[in-house]
Backbone as ProteinMPNN parsed JSONL, in Angstrom:
{"seq_chain_A": "MAKNFSVNIISDIENMTSHKDFYHIFSKHIKARNIKYIFYFAKYWKYIPDEYFYDLYKEIMCDVKRNDYFKELFGLNIEKRIKSFNKNDTTYNTYLKEKLDEDGYLTIYRGHTDYILRNTASWTLNKNFAHWFGKRYAILNSQNGYYVYTAKVSLKDIFTYLNDKNEEEIVVTAKYLKSRKKEYFEFKNPLVK", "coords_chain_A": {"N_chain_A": [[110.355, -59.951, 63.182], [112.891, -58.75, 63.542], [113.585, -58.204, 60.918], [111.69, -56.246, 60.121], [112.488, -54.28, 61.906], [115.058, -53.581, 60.891], [114.285, -52.691, 58.338], [112.713, -50.47, 59.011], [114.644, -48.837, 60.213], [116.457, -48.471, 58.079], [114.812, -47.103, 56.284], [114.317, -44.764, 57.785], [116.951, -43.772, 57.916], [117.531, -43.301, 55.212], [115.851, -41.192, 54.802], [116.882, -39.056, 56.178], [117.406, -35.683, 57.286], [119.475, -34.27, 58.16], [122.865, -34.712, 59.249], [122.923, -35.176, 61.939], [120.54, -36.416, 62.482], [120.974, -39.12, 62.379], [121.768, -40.015, 64.93], [119.459, -39.585, 66.393], [117.716, -41.353, 65.183], [118.597, -43.911, 66.013], [118.418, -43.677, 68.783], [115.721, -43.521, 68.982], [114.835, -46.009, 67.995], [116.175, -47.885, 69.521], [116.295, -48.906, 72.768], [118.398, -48.809, 74.596], [120.788, -47.783, 77.06], [123.458, -47.163, 76.522], [124.043, -46.599, 73.599], [125.745, -47.806, 70.818], [126.805, -45.988, 68.528], [128.763, -46.077, 66.606], [128.856, -48.764, 65.895], [126.392, -49.015, 64.575], [126.747, -47.199, 62.526], [128.801, -48.505, 61.108], [127.365, -50.697, 60.278], [125.189, -49.667, 58.76], [126.097, -47.741, 56.936], [125.917, -47.608, 54.147], [123.398, -46.708, 53.517], [123.162, -44.086, 54.217], [122.394, -40.833, 53.232], [124.164, -39.093, 50.623], [124.724, -36.33, 51.074], [125.014, -36.115, 53.823], [126.753, -37.982, 54.64], [129.671, -37.708, 54.842], [130.141, -35.79, 56.895], [129.008, -37.116, 59.059], [130.626, -39.388, 59.092], [133.072, -38.219, 59.868], [132.457, -37.44, 62.489], [131.942, -39.939, 63.634], [134.484, -41.025, 63.487], [135.699, -39.958, 65.679], [135.101, -41.577, 67.763], [136.26, -43.544, 70.388], [136.344, -46.273, 70.124], [136.807, -46.971, 67.515], [138.752, -48.607, 66.271], [137.872, -51.132, 66.829], [136.105, -51.615, 64.847], [137.489, -51.697, 62.513], [137.708, -53.067, 59.996], [135.152, -52.661, 58.898], [134.947, -49.844, 58.829], [137.044, -49.014, 57.258], [137.097, -50.411, 54.909], [137.287, -51.298, 51.397], [135.01, -50.458, 49.836], [133.729, -48.5, 51.459], [135.849, -46.782, 51.686], [136.14, -45.747, 49.075], [133.803, -44.241, 48.914], [134.138, -42.361, 50.984], [136.431, -40.992, 50.106], [135.417, -39.743, 47.92], [134.135, -37.577, 48.903], [135.792, -36.119, 50.602], [137.512, -34.089, 49.764], [137.796, -31.257, 50.362], [138.659, -31.327, 52.98], [141.023, -32.674, 52.798], [142.611, -33.131, 50.133], [142.324, -30.518, 48.968], [142.852, -28.88, 51.079], [144.263, -26.053, 52.318], [145.978, -25.637, 54.512], [147.089, -28.195, 54.942], [148.308, -28.549, 52.461], [150.348, -26.674, 52.6], [152.087, -27.96, 54.282], [153.287, -29.967, 52.876], [156.09, -31.865, 51.734], [158.965, -31.475, 49.513], [158.562, -33.519, 47.733], [155.878, -33.827, 47.651], [154.543, -35.029, 49.814], [153.035, -35.54, 53.048], [154.501, -35.491, 56.26], [153.923, -37.681, 58.817], [153.071, -38.804, 62.171], [153.052, -41.314, 64.747], [152.467, -42.354, 67.993], [153.038, -45.087, 70.113], [152.885, -48.2, 71.991], [152.746, -50.611, 70.771], [153.942, -52.921, 68.282], [152.746, -53.4, 65.871], [151.323, -51.991, 62.96], [149.299, -52.447, 61.259], [146.401, -52.42, 61.718], [145.83, -49.765, 62.366], [144.811, -46.379, 62.215], [145.115, -43.827, 63.007], [146.972, -40.977, 63.005], [149.271, -38.214, 63.421], [150.102, -34.824, 62.605], [151.785, -33.605, 64.272], [154.659, -34.053, 65.959], [155.168, -33.901, 68.697], [152.69, -34.561, 69.837], [152.578, -37.248, 69.114], [154.624, -38.281, 70.712], [153.482, -37.734, 73.205], [151.169, -39.392, 73.159], [152.432, -41.897, 72.857], [153.906, -42.095, 75.251], [151.787, -41.998, 77.064], [150.409, -44.42, 76.441], [152.426, -46.182, 77.214], [152.603, -45.682, 79.983], [149.998, -46.453, 80.772], [150.155, -49.155, 80.147], [152.094, -50.076, 81.812], [154.844, -49.878, 81.049], [158.257, -49.041, 80.252], [158.904, -47.666, 77.998], [158.299, -46.54, 74.608], [157.201, -46.369, 71.158], [157.79, -44.11, 68.473], [156.432, -43.707, 65.45], [157.231, -42.766, 62.165], [156.052, -41.599, 59.086], [155.28, -41.157, 55.585], [152.734, -39.642, 53.606], [150.439, -39.248, 50.925], [148.246, -36.549, 50.065], [145.916, -37.327, 48.702], [145.444, -39.862, 49.612], [144.525, -39.814, 52.17], [141.997, -40.454, 54.557], [140.499, -38.741, 56.248], [140.864, -35.509, 57.823], [141.202, -34.486, 61.076], [140.758, -32.016, 63.443], [139.483, -31.162, 65.675], [140.136, -31.515, 68.342], [142.496, -30.252, 68.47], [144.62, -31.9, 67.757], [145.662, -32.375, 65.301], [145.006, -34.592, 63.63], [145.495, -37.158, 61.321], [143.742, -39.357, 59.424], [144.381, -42.378, 58.132], [145.059, -45.395, 56.37], [147.384, -48.143, 56.765], [148.247, -49.176, 54.304], [148.738, -47.045, 52.626], [150.963, -45.735, 53.496], [154.229, -44.419, 53.239], [157.827, -44.705, 53.334], [158.271, -45.641, 56.034], [159.322, -45.443, 59.4], [160.579, -46.346, 62.637], [161.136, -45.385, 65.99], [162.512, -45.989, 69.149], [161.758, -44.979, 72.451], [162.912, -44.562, 75.685], [161.86, -44.095, 79.079], [161.496, -43.073, 82.5], [159.042, -44.638, 83.949], [156.678, -43.718, 86.249], [154.918, -45.542, 87.352], [156.055, -48.007, 87.22], [158.085, -50.208, 88.935]], "CA_chain_A": [[110.483, -58.706, 63.918], [114.199, -58.144, 63.262], [113.583, -57.686, 59.546], [110.951, -54.976, 60.168], [113.343, -53.344, 62.619], [116.059, -53.091, 59.94], [113.6, -51.948, 57.285], [112.345, -49.172, 59.581], [115.874, -48.048, 60.396], [116.951, -48.091, 56.754], [113.906, -46.069, 55.781], [114.598, -43.53, 58.531], [118.27, -43.271, 57.502], [117.421, -42.78, 53.84], [115.063, -39.952, 54.837], [117.511, -38.086, 57.077], [117.465, -34.298, 56.797], [120.701, -33.722, 58.738], [123.687, -35.834, 59.715], [122.586, -35.38, 63.354], [119.376, -37.306, 62.547], [121.453, -40.488, 62.566], [121.758, -40.313, 66.359], [118.058, -39.618, 66.821], [117.105, -42.572, 64.64], [118.908, -45.071, 66.848], [117.877, -43.494, 70.128], [114.28, -43.781, 68.847], [114.584, -47.431, 67.751], [116.885, -48.746, 70.47], [116.039, -48.395, 74.12], [119.558, -49.079, 75.45], [121.389, -46.57, 77.611], [124.744, -46.908, 75.869], [123.942, -46.945, 72.188], [127.031, -47.771, 70.133], [126.522, -45.407, 67.219], [129.79, -46.51, 65.658], [128.412, -50.077, 65.418], [125.309, -48.817, 63.61], [127.337, -46.569, 61.34], [129.507, -49.561, 60.378], [126.372, -51.612, 59.712], [124.21, -49.025, 57.879], [126.679, -46.601, 56.231], [125.522, -47.605, 52.729], [122.083, -46.091, 53.367], [123.22, -42.673, 54.602], [122.411, -39.967, 52.044], [125.463, -38.501, 50.299], [124.957, -34.993, 51.637], [125.273, -36.196, 55.267], [127.66, -39.096, 54.903], [131.038, -37.373, 55.264], [130.103, -35.142, 58.215], [128.749, -38.168, 60.043], [131.845, -40.201, 59.161], [134.062, -37.503, 60.683], [132.054, -37.543, 63.898], [132.122, -41.331, 64.053], [135.926, -41.25, 63.628], [136.117, -39.478, 67.001], [134.759, -42.597, 68.745], [137.47, -44.234, 70.842], [136.252, -47.69, 69.773], [136.791, -47.155, 66.068], [139.607, -49.721, 65.829], [137.091, -52.366, 66.943], [135.334, -51.727, 63.605], [138.456, -51.307, 61.479], [137.364, -53.661, 58.7], [133.934, -52.029, 58.396], [135.129, -48.401, 58.647], [138.127, -48.726, 56.326], [137.039, -51.332, 53.786], [137.443, -50.694, 50.072], [133.801, -49.769, 49.388], [133.524, -47.278, 52.231], [136.969, -45.901, 51.343], [135.805, -45.035, 47.831], [132.762, -43.245, 49.206], [134.743, -41.301, 51.797], [137.356, -40.2, 49.303], [134.682, -38.94, 46.941], [133.579, -36.408, 49.6], [136.713, -35.514, 51.568], [138.504, -33.241, 49.087], [138.046, -29.989, 51.048], [139.393, -31.603, 54.211], [142.317, -33.307, 52.531], [143.31, -32.76, 48.905], [142.298, -29.075, 48.719], [143.056, -28.18, 52.341], [145.456, -25.204, 52.162], [146.886, -25.874, 55.632], [147.821, -29.436, 54.664], [149.146, -28.336, 51.279], [151.54, -25.939, 53.04], [152.95, -28.872, 55.028], [153.852, -30.978, 51.988], [157.519, -31.744, 51.448], [159.252, -31.206, 48.096], [158.073, -34.637, 46.934], [154.419, -33.814, 47.686], [154.038, -35.889, 50.882], [152.984, -35.076, 54.426], [155.163, -36.33, 57.25], [152.99, -37.928, 59.907], [153.669, -39.505, 63.307], [152.165, -42.078, 65.626], [153.122, -42.844, 69.201], [152.35, -46.246, 70.691], [153.766, -49.243, 72.517], [152.606, -51.79, 69.917], [154.799, -53.04, 67.112], [151.949, -53.609, 64.657], [150.645, -50.816, 62.42], [148.325, -52.888, 60.261], [145.028, -52.004, 62.0], [145.777, -48.434, 62.961], [144.511, -45.35, 61.222], [145.232, -42.521, 63.648], [148.293, -40.382, 62.947], [149.238, -36.782, 63.678], [151.137, -33.997, 61.975], [152.562, -33.017, 65.358], [155.523, -35.064, 66.582], [154.997, -33.828, 70.153], [151.5, -35.35, 70.178], [152.945, -38.663, 68.985], [155.348, -38.619, 71.945], [152.524, -37.712, 74.312], [150.372, -40.618, 73.083], [153.308, -43.033, 73.126], [154.184, -42.137, 76.692], [150.526, -42.329, 77.741], [150.201, -45.862, 76.291], [153.429, -46.869, 78.031], [152.18, -45.567, 81.386], [148.804, -47.288, 80.952], [150.536, -50.557, 80.003], [153.201, -50.339, 82.747], [156.084, -50.068, 80.303], [159.228, -47.954, 80.373], [159.281, -47.157, 76.686], [157.282, -46.479, 73.565], [157.693, -46.094, 69.813], [157.207, -43.073, 67.623], [156.531, -44.076, 64.047], [157.201, -41.672, 61.202], [155.717, -42.089, 57.748], [154.872, -40.148, 54.596], [151.458, -39.964, 52.981], [149.932, -38.299, 49.936], [146.95, -35.979, 50.443], [144.813, -38.066, 48.076], [145.267, -41.147, 50.291], [144.01, -39.585, 53.521], [140.548, -40.61, 54.714], [139.996, -37.468, 56.758], [141.717, -34.707, 58.703], [140.423, -34.069, 62.238], [141.508, -31.137, 64.326], [138.574, -30.608, 66.672], [140.814, -31.552, 69.646], [143.813, -29.648, 68.217], [145.621, -32.966, 67.673], [146.103, -32.465, 63.909], [144.916, -36.017, 63.324], [145.382, -37.65, 59.952], [143.199, -40.711, 59.413], [144.876, -43.049, 56.928], [145.402, -46.792, 56.639], [148.795, -48.483, 56.577], [148.612, -49.485, 52.919], [149.112, -45.82, 51.925], [152.127, -45.119, 54.132], [155.532, -44.545, 52.571], [159.021, -44.369, 54.126], [157.994, -45.863, 57.46], [160.44, -45.635, 60.326], [160.166, -46.31, 64.037], [162.201, -45.074, 66.942], [162.114, -46.37, 70.506], [162.099, -43.992, 73.479], [162.778, -45.034, 77.059], [161.67, -43.076, 80.09], [161.223, -43.653, 83.819], [157.609, -44.686, 84.195], [156.475, -43.67, 87.703], [154.087, -46.659, 87.788], [156.819, -49.243, 87.115], [159.175, -50.226, 89.941]], "C_chain_A": [[111.792, -57.993, 63.569], [114.24, -57.548, 61.865], [112.847, -56.347, 59.479], [111.756, -53.887, 60.85], [114.365, -52.73, 61.662], [115.433, -52.266, 58.833], [113.215, -50.56, 57.788], [113.563, -48.269, 59.749], [116.395, -47.58, 59.046], [116.093, -46.99, 56.161], [114.162, -44.733, 56.472], [115.938, -42.918, 58.115], [118.187, -42.636, 56.116], [116.658, -41.458, 53.786], [115.622, -38.919, 55.806], [117.473, -36.696, 56.442], [118.68, -33.566, 57.355], [121.549, -34.9, 59.19], [123.422, -36.138, 61.189], [121.375, -36.303, 63.518], [119.784, -38.749, 62.806], [121.363, -40.894, 64.034], [120.323, -40.429, 66.879], [117.363, -40.894, 66.355], [117.361, -43.745, 65.58], [118.437, -44.895, 68.279], [116.359, -43.727, 70.129], [113.999, -45.285, 68.751], [115.176, -48.35, 68.812], [116.768, -48.134, 71.854], [117.191, -48.723, 75.08], [120.148, -47.762, 75.93], [122.661, -46.187, 76.866], [124.697, -47.366, 74.417], [125.313, -46.796, 71.54], [126.799, -47.298, 68.701], [127.527, -45.867, 66.171], [129.43, -47.885, 65.073], [127.345, -49.905, 64.33], [125.787, -48.086, 62.358], [128.013, -47.639, 60.483], [128.526, -50.506, 59.682], [125.524, -50.957, 58.62], [124.771, -47.889, 57.023], [126.216, -46.499, 54.775], [124.226, -46.825, 52.49], [122.062, -44.598, 53.702], [123.271, -41.818, 53.339], [123.767, -39.271, 51.872], [125.724, -37.191, 51.018], [125.268, -35.0, 53.133], [126.365, -37.2, 55.616], [129.002, -38.65, 55.487], [131.073, -36.695, 56.631], [129.875, -36.174, 59.321], [129.978, -39.059, 60.208], [132.898, -39.517, 60.037], [133.716, -37.571, 62.168], [132.282, -38.948, 64.431], [133.61, -41.634, 64.264], [136.456, -40.765, 64.974], [135.788, -40.49, 68.096], [136.017, -43.383, 69.113], [137.475, -45.712, 70.47], [136.366, -47.946, 68.272], [137.678, -48.301, 65.58], [138.908, -51.059, 65.975], [136.303, -52.639, 65.661], [136.213, -51.389, 62.394], [138.047, -51.806, 60.096], [136.152, -52.963, 58.078], [134.15, -50.558, 58.04], [136.203, -48.043, 57.623], [138.181, -49.705, 55.162], [137.065, -50.579, 52.464], [136.212, -49.918, 49.623], [133.565, -48.464, 50.141], [134.646, -46.276, 51.934], [136.663, -45.088, 50.087], [134.783, -43.933, 48.091], [133.336, -42.074, 50.005], [135.588, -40.392, 50.919], [136.658, -39.414, 48.198], [134.133, -37.652, 47.569], [134.602, -35.616, 50.41], [137.669, -34.479, 50.996], [138.802, -31.923, 49.822], [138.822, -30.178, 52.34], [140.798, -32.118, 53.952], [142.998, -32.71, 51.304], [143.395, -31.253, 48.691], [142.535, -28.243, 49.977], [144.362, -27.375, 52.265], [146.452, -25.407, 53.299], [147.723, -27.127, 55.384], [148.757, -29.263, 53.472], [150.432, -27.595, 51.638], [152.536, -26.837, 53.752], [153.59, -29.958, 54.162], [155.354, -30.764, 51.814], [157.718, -31.555, 49.943], [158.793, -32.329, 47.168], [156.54, -34.742, 46.943], [153.8, -34.71, 48.749], [153.991, -35.138, 52.209], [153.815, -36.021, 55.277], [154.213, -36.446, 58.43], [153.644, -38.824, 60.957], [152.599, -40.265, 64.077], [152.968, -42.581, 66.805], [152.333, -43.987, 69.801], [153.372, -47.209, 71.272], [153.725, -50.501, 71.659], [153.58, -51.743, 68.753], [154.005, -52.983, 65.817], [151.234, -52.332, 64.242], [149.496, -51.179, 61.495], [146.921, -52.351, 60.507], [144.953, -50.661, 62.717], [145.528, -47.412, 61.862], [144.725, -43.946, 61.768], [146.691, -42.063, 63.699], [148.166, -38.901, 63.251], [150.339, -36.083, 62.887], [152.133, -33.479, 63.008], [153.349, -34.11, 66.091], [155.38, -35.072, 68.103], [153.769, -34.606, 70.619], [151.801, -36.836, 70.087], [153.711, -39.115, 70.229], [154.393, -38.678, 73.136], [151.693, -38.992, 74.328], [151.222, -41.849, 73.389], [153.589, -43.186, 74.608], [152.929, -42.518, 77.471], [150.243, -43.834, 77.644], [151.195, -46.645, 77.148], [153.043, -46.825, 79.508], [150.991, -46.483, 81.65], [149.119, -48.78, 80.891], [151.726, -50.949, 80.867], [154.498, -50.689, 82.032], [156.973, -48.844, 80.457], [159.669, -47.399, 79.028], [158.132, -47.245, 75.708], [157.964, -46.201, 72.234], [157.03, -44.838, 69.262], [157.505, -43.493, 66.193], [156.46, -42.811, 63.214], [156.902, -42.276, 59.84], [155.385, -40.906, 56.856], [153.555, -40.613, 53.975], [151.083, -38.862, 52.004], [148.563, -37.79, 50.391], [145.784, -36.802, 49.892], [144.521, -39.388, 48.776], [144.695, -41.029, 51.703], [142.49, -39.775, 53.525], [139.927, -39.307, 55.202], [141.054, -36.8, 57.625], [140.833, -34.19, 59.821], [141.281, -33.177, 63.121], [140.61, -30.528, 65.403], [139.156, -30.641, 68.086], [142.215, -30.946, 69.554], [144.934, -30.685, 68.198], [146.171, -33.138, 66.264], [146.123, -33.915, 63.425], [144.696, -36.272, 61.839], [144.884, -39.087, 60.044], [143.559, -41.336, 58.071], [145.23, -44.487, 57.294], [146.836, -47.09, 56.201], [149.181, -48.719, 55.121], [149.057, -48.247, 52.145], [150.369, -45.155, 52.489], [153.4, -45.427, 53.362], [156.635, -44.231, 53.592], [158.793, -44.513, 55.623], [159.283, -46.081, 58.244], [159.87, -45.673, 61.73], [161.387, -46.07, 64.908], [161.67, -45.365, 68.341], [162.62, -45.328, 71.501], [161.857, -44.594, 74.856], [162.565, -43.843, 77.973], [161.393, -43.776, 81.409], [159.734, -43.534, 84.089], [157.376, -44.712, 85.711], [155.636, -44.836, 88.227], [154.802, -48.006, 87.72], [157.988, -49.175, 88.099], [160.39, -50.924, 89.417]], "O_chain_A": [[111.805, -56.785, 63.332], [114.858, -56.506, 61.648], [113.333, -55.41, 58.846], [111.724, -52.726, 60.443], [114.526, -51.51, 61.62], [115.992, -51.247, 58.428], [113.374, -49.576, 57.065], [113.505, -47.075, 59.458], [116.74, -46.409, 58.889], [116.62, -46.036, 55.589], [114.215, -43.692, 55.818], [116.053, -41.7, 57.977], [118.722, -41.55, 55.891], [116.804, -40.693, 52.832], [114.908, -38.002, 56.213], [117.504, -36.556, 55.219], [118.892, -32.389, 57.065], [121.018, -35.971, 59.483], [123.674, -37.256, 61.639], [121.199, -36.907, 64.576], [119.019, -39.515, 63.391], [120.928, -42.003, 64.344], [120.026, -41.285, 67.713], [116.519, -41.443, 67.063], [116.438, -44.49, 65.907], [118.087, -45.879, 68.931], [115.784, -44.086, 71.157], [113.044, -45.78, 69.35], [114.716, -49.48, 68.977], [117.11, -46.97, 72.063], [116.955, -48.897, 76.275], [120.011, -46.738, 75.261], [122.903, -45.007, 76.611], [125.253, -48.407, 74.065], [125.967, -45.766, 71.701], [126.621, -48.102, 67.787], [127.189, -46.027, 64.998], [129.673, -48.14, 63.894], [127.392, -50.569, 63.295], [125.287, -48.331, 61.26], [127.819, -47.675, 59.268], [128.828, -51.048, 58.618], [125.171, -51.62, 57.645], [123.994, -47.137, 56.434], [126.135, -45.396, 54.235], [123.987, -46.338, 51.384], [121.051, -43.928, 53.492], [124.106, -42.056, 52.467], [124.423, -38.91, 52.849], [126.826, -36.965, 51.518], [125.738, -33.993, 53.663], [126.837, -37.253, 56.751], [129.423, -39.165, 56.522], [131.948, -36.995, 57.443], [130.485, -36.1, 60.388], [130.331, -39.439, 61.324], [133.543, -40.172, 60.856], [134.602, -37.743, 63.006], [132.759, -39.124, 65.552], [133.953, -42.427, 65.14], [137.563, -41.134, 65.365], [136.16, -40.28, 69.251], [136.751, -43.833, 68.233], [138.531, -46.343, 70.503], [136.047, -49.042, 67.811], [137.369, -48.909, 64.555], [139.295, -52.03, 65.323], [135.881, -53.771, 65.421], [135.735, -50.864, 61.389], [138.045, -51.039, 59.134], [136.13, -52.705, 56.875], [133.595, -50.075, 57.053], [136.269, -46.901, 57.168], [139.211, -49.815, 54.497], [136.883, -49.362, 52.429], [136.348, -48.822, 49.079], [133.24, -47.442, 49.536], [134.418, -45.066, 51.932], [136.902, -43.881, 50.048], [134.89, -42.831, 47.551], [133.034, -40.917, 49.712], [135.472, -39.168, 50.984], [137.254, -38.514, 47.606], [133.715, -36.741, 46.853], [134.285, -34.517, 50.867], [138.57, -34.033, 51.706], [139.962, -31.517, 49.891], [139.564, -29.287, 52.755], [141.669, -32.002, 54.814], [143.879, -31.862, 51.442], [144.439, -30.755, 48.272], [142.427, -27.017, 49.932], [145.442, -27.956, 52.158], [147.659, -25.352, 53.068], [148.936, -27.115, 55.594], [149.875, -29.777, 53.479], [151.484, -27.853, 51.053], [153.72, -26.507, 53.819], [154.354, -30.78, 54.667], [155.828, -29.63, 51.755], [156.747, -31.485, 49.19], [158.65, -32.124, 45.962], [155.973, -35.638, 46.318], [152.646, -35.117, 48.609], [154.785, -34.233, 52.462], [153.828, -37.228, 55.033], [153.755, -35.442, 58.976], [154.63, -39.509, 60.684], [151.419, -39.915, 64.063], [154.034, -43.171, 66.629], [151.12, -43.891, 69.983], [154.575, -47.052, 71.067], [154.584, -51.371, 71.803], [153.988, -50.673, 68.301], [154.526, -52.568, 64.782], [150.611, -51.666, 65.069], [148.795, -50.296, 61.0], [146.296, -51.862, 59.566], [144.099, -50.458, 63.58], [145.982, -47.569, 60.729], [144.529, -42.97, 61.043], [147.53, -42.685, 64.351], [147.051, -38.384, 63.329], [151.363, -36.677, 62.55], [153.198, -32.975, 62.654], [152.772, -34.972, 66.753], [155.461, -36.13, 68.729], [153.799, -35.239, 71.674], [151.316, -37.61, 70.912], [153.472, -40.208, 70.743], [154.492, -39.574, 73.974], [151.525, -39.61, 75.378], [150.776, -42.748, 74.104], [153.515, -44.288, 75.151], [153.005, -43.28, 78.434], [149.88, -44.46, 78.64], [150.836, -47.662, 77.741], [153.149, -47.835, 80.204], [150.977, -47.21, 82.644], [148.427, -49.584, 81.514], [152.304, -52.021, 80.686], [155.163, -51.669, 82.367], [156.497, -47.748, 80.755], [160.699, -46.733, 78.937], [157.134, -47.926, 75.943], [159.141, -45.846, 72.182], [155.868, -44.548, 69.548], [158.659, -43.615, 65.783], [155.706, -41.891, 63.532], [157.431, -43.329, 59.484], [155.229, -39.782, 57.333], [153.3, -41.81, 53.838], [151.375, -37.688, 52.231], [147.809, -38.523, 51.03], [144.765, -36.951, 50.567], [143.462, -39.977, 48.56], [144.415, -42.039, 52.349], [141.791, -39.32, 52.62], [138.946, -38.829, 54.635], [142.001, -37.434, 58.092], [139.825, -33.531, 59.563], [142.394, -33.542, 63.498], [140.945, -29.493, 65.978], [138.719, -29.877, 68.946], [143.025, -31.112, 70.466], [146.066, -30.387, 68.578], [147.058, -33.964, 66.048], [147.121, -34.395, 62.887], [143.827, -35.675, 61.203], [145.525, -39.934, 60.666], [143.107, -40.888, 57.017], [145.657, -44.755, 58.417], [147.415, -46.38, 55.378], [150.329, -48.484, 54.744], [149.697, -48.382, 51.102], [150.787, -44.109, 51.992], [153.613, -46.547, 52.896], [156.385, -43.563, 54.595], [159.093, -43.599, 56.391], [160.191, -46.794, 57.817], [158.811, -45.104, 61.994], [162.502, -46.492, 64.599], [160.532, -45.031, 68.673], [163.755, -44.859, 71.409], [160.764, -45.069, 75.163], [163.019, -42.733, 77.693], [161.083, -44.967, 81.42], [159.233, -42.458, 84.417], [157.833, -45.635, 86.386], [155.639, -45.096, 89.43], [154.24, -49.03, 88.11], [158.769, -48.224, 88.098], [161.393, -51.031, 90.123]]}, "name": "protein", "num_of_chains": 1, "seq": "MAKNFSVNIISDIENMTSHKDFYHIFSKHIKARNIKYIFYFAKYWKYIPDEYFYDLYKEIMCDVKRNDYFKELFGLNIEKRIKSFNKNDTTYNTYLKEKLDEDGYLTIYRGHTDYILRNTASWTLNKNFAHWFGKRYAILNSQNGYYVYTAKVSLKDIFTYLNDKNEEEIVVTAKYLKSRKKEYFEFKNPLVK"}
């Protein structure tokens, strides 16, 4: 039964006519209320037709659980496929090109309370957003401080650029970051006595 299930899904994915069909395929085959589309993207990305792959990838990157699928969503094979389609969003993006420093790198920021950057891919061009996220994580984790990381990245190394929430998000993995620095910021957390 499970084999037929996968064969039917793969066939439906290969015959998509829009990137939105991906969601309909799983709502048709799976009768659960909370379908985890990101899980199915991570499992079936190889079968998504080229013309719909990148748009779907960008939508999937907006899922808050994407770090749970870090290995699947940022592995070498999927990286090659993403970077073959993302040129207009990254390499040829005039807005990003205007933000390059004299050495040809973007300066990006990340705010968080964790020390580890290995399994993170979400950065921003806006330092104020990094502070906002860092402070938010500190409040949620009952801490009185957070880090803002600063790094440099080349346009060709970016997975995607997302700005649908006006956060100027740069999706990139740690292996492509240059000149990393971190700075600690303390504040009076109203939830910590």
